[in-house]
C-alpha positions in Angstrom: 0.0 0.0 0.0 1.5 3.3 -1.2 -1.4 5.7 -1.8 -4.7 5.8 0.0 -7.9 7.5 -1.1 -10.0 8.4 1.9 -13.7 8.2 1.0 -14.9 10.5 3.7 -14.9 14.2 4.7 -14.2 16.6 7.5 -12.4 15.7 10.7 -12.6 12.0 9.9 -10.8 12.4 6.7 -8.2 14.7 8.3 -7.4 12.1 11.0 -6.9 9.4 8.4 -4.7 11.6 6.3 -2.5 12.3 9.3 -2.2 8.6 10.2 -1.3 7.8 6.5 1.3 10.5 6.4 2.8 9.2 9.6 3.1 5.8 7.9 4.7 7.4 4.8 1.7 6.8 2.6 0.4 9.4 0.1 -3.2 10.5 0.4 -6.0 11.3 -1.9 -9.1 13.2 -0.7 -12.5 13.6 -2.2 -14.9 16.5 -1.8 -18.5 17.4 -2.9 -19.0 20.7 -4.6 -20.4 22.1 -1.3 -17.2 21.2 0.4 -14.9 22.8 -2.1 -13.4 25.1 0.6 -13.5 22.5 3.4 -10.2 21.9 5.3 -10.1 18.2 4.5 -9.7 19.0 0.8 -6.5 20.8 1.5 -5.0 18.3 4.0 -4.7 15.5 1.5 -1.7 15.3 -0.8 -4.2 15.7 -3.7 -8.0 15.9 -3.9 -10.7 15.6 -6.4 -14.4 16.5 -6.7 -16.6 13.5 -6.4 -20.2 13.1 -7.7 -20.2 16.2 -9.9 -23.7 17.5 -10.3 -25.0 15.7 -7.2 -26.0 16.9 -3.8 -23.3 16.4 -1.1 -24.6 13.2 0.5 -25.2 11.6 -2.9 -21.8 12.7 -4.0 -20.0 11.0 -1.0 -22.0 7.8 -1.6 -21.2 7.6 -5.3 -19.2 4.3 -5.2 -18.4 4.1 -8.8 -17.0 7.7 -9.0 -14.9 7.1 -5.8 -13.4 4.0 -7.4 -12.8 5.9 -10.7 -11.0 8.7 -8.8 -8.9 6.1 -6.9 -7.8 4.5 -10.1 -7.2 7.7 -12.0 -5.1 9.1 -9.1 -3.0 6.0 -8.8 -4.3 5.1 -5.3 -4.0 1.4 -4.5 -6.3 1.5 -1.5 -9.5 3.1 -0.3 -10.2 3.8 3.4 -13.9 4.5 4.0 -13.5 6.3 7.3 -16.4 6.3 9.6 -20.1 6.3 8.6 -21.0 7.0 4.9 -19.6 3.8 3.2 -17.7 2.2 6.0 -20.3 -0.4 6.7 -21.4 -1.0 3.2 -20.5 -4.5 2.0 -21.4 -3.6 -1.6 -18.8 -0.9 -1.6 -16.1 -3.2 -0.1 -16.9 -5.7 -2.8 -16.7 -3.1 -5.6 -13.4 -1.8 -4.3 -11.8 -5.3 -4.2 -13.3 -6.2 -7.6 -11.6 -3.1 -9.0 -8.2 -4.5 -7.9 -7.9 -2.0 -5.0 -7.4 -2.7 -1.3 -10.4 -2.0 1.0 -9.1 -0.8 4.3 -11.6 -2.4 6.6 -13.2 -5.6 7.6 -13.8 -8.6 5.3 -16.9 -8.3 3.1 -18.6 -11.2 4.9 -18.3 -9.4 8.2 -19.7 -6.2 6.7 -22.7 -8.1 5.4 -23.5 -9.2 8.9 -22.4 -6.2 11.0 -23.2 -3.5 8.6 -26.9 -4.3 9.1 -28.0 -3.6 12.7 -30.8 -6.1 12.7 -28.5 -8.9 11.3 -25.8 -7.9 13.8 -28.3 -8.2 16.7 -29.5 -11.6 15.4 -25.8 -12.8 15.2 -25.2 -11.6 18.7 -28.3 -13.4 20.0 -27.3 -16.6 18.1 -24.0 -16.5 19.9 -25.6 -16.2 23.3 -24.8 -12.5 23.9 -27.2 -10.3 25.9 -28.7 -7.5 23.8 -30.9 -4.6 24.5 -34.5 -5.6 23.8 -36.3 -4.1 20.9 -38.7 -4.8 18.1 -37.1 -7.4 15.9 -38.1 -6.1 12.5 -39.4 -2.9 10.9 -43.1 -2.6 11.7 -45.8 -2.2 9.0 -47.5 0.5 11.1 -46.5 3.0 13.7 -48.9 1.5 16.2 -46.4 -1.3 16.8 -43.9 1.3 18.1 -46.2 2.6 20.9 -44.9 1.4 24.3 -46.9 -1.4 25.8 -46.5 -3.7 28.8 -44.6 -6.2 26.6 -42.5 -3.5 24.9 -40.7 -1.1 27.3 -38.1 0.1 24.8 -38.5 3.8 23.9 -39.8 4.4 20.4 -36.7 6.3 19.4 -34.5 3.3 20.2 -36.9 1.0 18.2 -36.7 3.2 15.1 -32.9 3.7 15.3 -31.9 0.1 15.2 -33.4 -0.5 11.7 -31.3 2.1 9.9 -27.6 2.6 9.6 -27.7 6.3 10.3 -30.0 8.1 12.8 -31.2 10.5 10.1 -32.4 7.6 7.9 -35.2 6.8 10.3 -36.1 10.5 10.6 -36.3 10.9 6.8 -38.3 7.6 6.4 -41.0 8.5 8.9 -41.0 12.3 8.3 -41.0 15.1 10.8 -44.8 15.2 11.5 -45.0 11.5 12.2 -41.9 11.2 14.4 -43.1 14.1 16.5 -46.2 12.1 17.4 -44.4 9.0 18.6 -44.4 8.7 22.4 -40.9 8.2 23.8 -41.6 7.3 27.4 -40.5 10.6 29.0 -37.6 11.3 26.7 -39.6 13.8 24.6 -40.6 13.1 21.1 -38.4 10.8 18.9 -37.8 13.8 16.6 -36.1 15.7 19.5 -33.6 13.0 20.0 -31.9 13.2 16.6 
């Protein structure tokens, strides 16, 4: 490994650049158009715009463009950082299929632990104690209402189904989440 593309932004990318530089590795950064003046763009040895014409989140999730940039820049590895694509098994598979090193867990592990419901099922299957919650995404919001059998706050039930806290918020919408009781914790919307 000689040159690492960091598929992330902000402080996360900066920390990875610093670690790579301490190891004598060259670094490649990516940035969305909205981040063209962000510090992480300037901390890498070289940086390139990713996902041209797309909004910021979509740009940083553009797997094919990230791999294209890695290959065109001569990077031989991609470090996903934290969040964004770090738990995405499809991304790891694509990186490896492109002949690049994915700096992270084996794809098989990402398939299990990149999905919170599958990770919880694996933990239970191995005899580990887990926080109780609803096992799968409910068809209706009425299943989220606390009952004598379900003492887990609604916000915790929603969060376990999605990789990122904002996903649940976007899926249910602001009006709906404000109406979900959260057992004294305020509305679920206030917790994100």
